[in-house]
C-alpha distance (Angstrom), angle and dihedral (degrees) to the residues before:
residue distance angle dihedral
X1 . . .
X2 3.81 . .
X3 3.80 115.9 .
X4 3.81 112.9 -141.1
X5 3.79 132.9 -179.3
X6 3.81 110.5 -147.7
X7 3.81 115.9 -159.6
X8 3.80 109.7 -158.4
X9 3.79 117.7 -145.9
X10 3.78 127.3 -144.5
X11 3.81 93.2 -91.6
X12 3.81 87.3 65.8
X13 3.82 92.0 59.0
X14 3.80 109.9 33.5
X15 3.82 125.4 -135.1
X16 3.81 102.2 -87.9
X17 3.81 141.3 17.9
X18 3.80 95.8 -83.7
X19 3.81 93.9 47.0
X20 3.79 91.1 44.9
X21 3.82 93.1 55.3
X22 3.81 88.9 55.9
X23 3.80 96.9 39.6
X24 3.82 97.0 51.9
X25 3.79 91.2 58.1
X26 3.79 93.0 62.7
X27 3.81 90.2 38.2
X28 3.80 89.4 54.7
X29 3.80 91.1 53.5
X30 3.81 92.5 52.9
X31 3.83 92.2 47.6
X32 3.81 92.3 45.3
X33 3.83 87.8 54.0
X34 3.82 88.7 59.3
X35 3.81 93.6 46.5
X36 3.81 90.9 46.9
X37 3.82 89.3 50.9
X38 3.79 88.4 57.7
X39 3.81 106.4 -97.8
X40 3.80 121.9 139.4
X41 3.80 99.7 -130.2
X42 3.81 129.1 -158.9
X43 3.80 114.1 -176.7
X44 3.79 130.7 -146.7
X45 3.81 126.7 173.2
X46 3.76 145.4 -172.2
X47 3.81 126.1 -112.4
X48 3.81 107.0 -171.8
X49 3.82 97.9 127.9
X50 3.81 93.3 35.7
X51 3.82 97.9 49.0
X52 3.80 89.6 46.5
X53 3.81 91.4 49.9
X54 3.82 91.5 50.7
X55 3.80 92.6 45.4
X56 3.82 92.0 50.3
X57 3.82 92.2 48.9
X58 3.81 92.5 48.3
X59 3.81 91.7 47.7
X60 3.81 92.0 50.8
X61 3.82 91.6 51.9
X62 3.81 89.8 48.8
X63 3.79 92.3 51.4
X64 3.83 91.9 50.1
X65 3.81 96.3 46.0
X66 3.83 114.1 4.3
X67 3.81 93.1 174.5
X68 3.81 94.0 57.2
X69 3.82 96.1 33.7
X70 3.83 113.1 39.2
X71 3.79 120.2 -167.0
X72 3.83 112.2 -72.0
X73 3.83 112.7 -140.7
X74 3.79 117.6 -122.4
X75 3.84 89.9 -119.6
X76 3.81 88.4 60.6
X77 3.79 90.9 49.3
X78 3.85 87.8 54.0
X79 3.82 89.4 50.3
X80 3.81 90.4 51.1
X81 3.80 91.4 50.4
X82 3.80 91.6 48.9
X83 3.79 90.2 55.7
X84 3.78 100.6 46.6
X85 3.82 95.4 40.7
X86 3.81 89.7 46.7
X87 3.81 89.8 48.7
X88 3.81 92.4 55.1
X89 3.81 93.8 42.3
X90 3.78 97.1 47.8
X91 3.80 92.5 46.5
X92 3.80 93.3 49.2
X93 3.83 93.2 44.9
X94 3.81 93.3 45.7
X95 3.80 90.3 51.9
X96 3.82 93.2 47.1
X97 3.81 92.2 49.1
X98 3.80 92.7 48.4
X99 3.83 89.8 49.3
X100 3.81 85.9 58.7
X101 3.85 92.1 46.8
X102 3.82 90.5 -111.2
X103 3.80 110.1 142.9
X104 3.81 103.8 -156.6
X105 3.82 124.6 136.9
X106 3.81 118.2 -129.8
X107 3.82 119.9 -151.3
X108 3.80 134.6 -176.7
X109 3.81 118.0 -146.0
X110 3.80 120.0 -155.4
X111 3.80 96.4 -132.2
X112 3.80 128.0 -158.1
X113 3.80 118.9 -159.2
X114 3.79 123.5 -164.0
X115 3.81 118.7 -130.7
X116 3.80 131.3 -175.6
X117 3.85 112.4 -105.0
X118 3.82 87.4 -146.8
X119 3.80 93.8 54.6
X120 3.84 106.4 132.5
X121 3.82 88.7 -132.1
X122 3.81 89.2 80.9
X123 3.81 88.2 65.3
X124 3.82 94.7 44.2
X125 3.84 112.7 41.5
X126 3.83 111.8 -157.4
X127 3.83 107.7 150.7
X128 3.83 112.3 108.5
X129 3.79 116.6 -138.5
X130 3.78 134.2 171.7
X131 3.79 130.1 18.4
X132 3.80 129.3 -23.0
X133 3.78 115.5 -100.9
X134 3.80 139.0 -175.5
X135 3.79 116.2 -104.5
X136 3.80 92.0 -102.8
X137 3.82 92.3 50.1
X138 3.79 90.9 48.7
X139 3.79 93.0 49.2
X140 3.82 89.9 49.8
X141 3.83 91.4 50.7
X142 3.79 90.5 49.4
X143 3.80 90.9 51.1
X144 3.83 95.0 44.0
X145 3.81 100.0 41.8
X146 3.78 103.9 24.7
X147 3.81 93.1 -123.2
X148 3.79 128.4 137.2
X149 3.80 121.3 -111.4
X150 3.78 134.4 -171.0
X151 3.80 141.8 177.6
X152 3.84 110.8 -93.1
X153 3.81 115.7 -143.2
X154 3.82 95.1 -55.5
X155 3.82 93.5 -56.6
X156 3.79 99.9 102.0
X157 3.79 137.5 -82.4
X158 3.82 128.0 -51.5
X159 3.76 139.5 173.2
X160 3.82 112.3 -91.1
X161 3.80 127.2 -150.4
X162 3.81 135.7 178.7
X163 3.79 115.7 -70.2
X164 3.82 109.4 -168.5
X165 3.81 121.1 -176.3
X166 3.83 116.9 -96.8
X167 3.82 114.0 -110.5
X168 3.82 105.6 176.3
X169 3.82 136.5 5.2
X170 3.81 107.8 -139.7
X171 3.81 97.8 -161.3
X172 3.83 98.3 51.3
X173 3.86 93.0 114.1
X174 3.83 90.3 53.8
X175 3.79 92.2 46.3
X176 3.82 90.7 50.8
X177 3.80 91.6 50.0
X178 3.81 91.1 53.6
X179 3.82 91.9 47.0
X180 3.83 90.0 50.3
X181 3.84 87.0 51.9
X182 3.85 88.2 59.0
X183 3.80 94.4 -109.9
X184 3.77 125.2 143.0
X185 3.80 105.2 -121.5
X186 3.80 128.7 -151.5
X187 3.83 107.8 -162.0
X188 3.80 144.5 152.0
X189 3.80 91.2 35.0
X190 3.77 112.3 -170.1
X191 3.80 89.4 5.8
X192 3.79 90.8 -58.0
X193 3.79 132.9 -72.7
X194 3.84 102.8 -62.9
X195 3.80 112.6 -125.2
X196 3.79 136.5 170.2
X197 3.80 123.3 -144.5
X198 3.79 113.8 -118.5
X199 3.78 122.2 -176.8
X200 3.78 119.1 -30.2
X201 3.80 101.9 -38.8
X202 3.81 112.5 -1.9
X203 3.82 122.1 113.2
X204 3.80 115.9 -161.6
X205 3.82 122.7 -163.8
X206 3.80 116.3 -112.8
X207 3.82 128.2 -145.1
X208 3.80 95.7 -116.2
X209 3.78 147.5 90.7
X210 3.80 115.0 -131.7
X211 3.78 118.1 -140.8
X212 3.79 106.4 -104.4
X213 3.81 94.5 -143.7
X214 3.82 93.9 56.4
X215 3.79 89.5 46.9
X216 3.81 91.3 47.1
X217 3.80 90.2 53.5
X218 3.81 90.0 51.6
X219 3.79 92.2 47.6
X220 3.80 92.5 47.8
X221 3.82 90.2 52.8
X222 3.81 93.0 45.3
X223 3.81 94.0 53.5
X224 3.82 92.8 40.0
X225 3.81 96.0 -117.4
X226 3.77 119.1 -177.5
X227 3.79 95.2 -141.8
X228 3.79 139.6 19.9
X229 3.80 114.1 -150.4
X230 3.81 115.5 -162.3
X231 3.80 110.7 -167.4
X232 3.79 116.5 -157.6
X233 3.82 143.0 149.6
X234 3.81 97.6 -75.2
X235 3.81 132.9 64.3
X236 3.80 92.7 -137.3
X237 3.79 136.9 11.7
X238 3.79 110.2 -105.0
X239 3.77 137.9 -156.0
X240 3.84 115.2 -136.6
X241 3.79 88.9 15.3
X242 3.79 114.2 -152.1
X243 3.79 93.5 8.2
X244 3.85 128.9 111.5
X245 3.80 89.8 -106.5
X246 3.82 94.9 51.2
X247 3.82 110.9 152.0
X248 3.81 122.5 -165.1
X249 3.79 118.5 -142.9
X250 3.82 125.3 -134.5
X251 3.81 117.5 173.3
X252 3.80 111.3 3.4
X253 3.80 131.8 174.6
X254 3.80 121.5 -124.8
X255 3.79 89.5 -113.5
X256 3.83 93.2 51.9
X257 3.83 92.8 46.8
X258 3.82 90.9 49.7
X259 3.79 89.6 51.5
X260 3.83 91.0 52.8
X261 3.82 91.1 47.3
X262 3.79 92.1 49.5
X263 3.81 88.9 50.7
X264 3.83 90.5 59.4
X265 3.81 99.2 -111.5
X266 3.84 94.3 138.4
X267 3.81 126.8 65.1
X268 3.83 116.9 -118.0
X269 3.81 110.8 -117.8
X270 3.82 90.6 21.0
X271 3.83 123.5 48.8
X272 3.81 98.0 -7.3
X273 3.85 96.6 73.3
X274 3.80 89.6 48.4
X275 3.80 92.1 51.4
X276 3.79 92.5 45.5
X277 3.82 91.4 49.4
X278 3.80 89.9 47.0
X279 3.80 91.0 53.1
X280 3.83 92.0 45.0
X281 3.79 92.9 56.6
X282 3.81 98.2 38.2
X283 3.81 90.4 51.1
X284 3.81 95.1 46.0
X285 3.83 97.2 82.9
X286 3.80 136.3 -0.8
X287 3.81 112.9 -89.8
X288 3.80 96.2 24.1
X289 3.81 117.4 126.7
X290 3.78 138.1 -175.9
X291 3.79 126.0 -145.9
X292 3.82 123.3 -159.9
X293 3.80 117.0 -168.5
X294 3.82 148.4 114.8
X295 3.80 121.5 -60.7
X296 3.80 93.4 -119.2
X297 3.82 90.7 48.1
X298 3.81 95.2 51.1
X299 3.80 96.1 101.1
X300 3.83 93.5 46.4
X301 3.79 90.7 44.8
X302 3.80 92.3 53.1
X303 3.81 86.6 52.4
X304 3.81 88.8 55.8
X305 3.80 96.4 -108.9
X306 3.81 99.8 117.4
X307 3.82 143.8 -17.1
X308 3.79 131.3 79.8
X309 3.82 116.7 -75.3
X310 3.81 120.9 -162.9
X311 3.79 116.3 -164.5
X312 3.80 139.2 164.8
């Protein structure tokens, strides 16, 4: 049985509670297809809109009544998003599996991920969170709340926070135990709860959101997965995206993909982190591969019919 880590993109979750309830039902069907085909699936997911929504709500309560509602750290907002996204995902997937007469428990693991306090990302926030805004709305938010904002891949403006690289996933032993017990595991939600090691045993929350694709690549290597599947908004990775000479990529070597990345073909904060994570995992051990494709094309892509495959 092939072990695969599937990293769900934002289109698999929606942008708010109502959208998420709808989105996870179709997501569950696509994931159940993979399980029914015979893959051992471990799920990860993003949380950009959700963590931003939670942070904004907590900040508004604090501004109205700071004594009753103290400031909630960003790491806690990430933890909250892990729980409620995992709750919706595991319920939808459990129901879909049972509808197919597949008896397989689904469990969400609150996952802490160690980052380096000296990571330069803390000085240069780049990770978009929360809703899309117009330029004027974003500038007003920056002035009112003292946050940083940036344009996000031509889709509007969003708040940006630090996005340090993941160094260690604390709950890997627990995740492996659940996998060995034949459970489908949802872990590293939102790239994991960012923590910094202090002293011998203490883990302190960090004001950051870790990129879920980098964390997924690390998790896939740690649990010795055969394949990392990064689900996004396009069926294939493309060179010269959106231009008349756009070229879609099928099977690509690690060396070729690195060359394209170095040449600036992929947008920072959008496709570039996915490509870099794909290269990281595919290069980590002989025989490992990464697939990048659409959610509803995942089954066909794993059968070799579409998608972009990166391999050593």
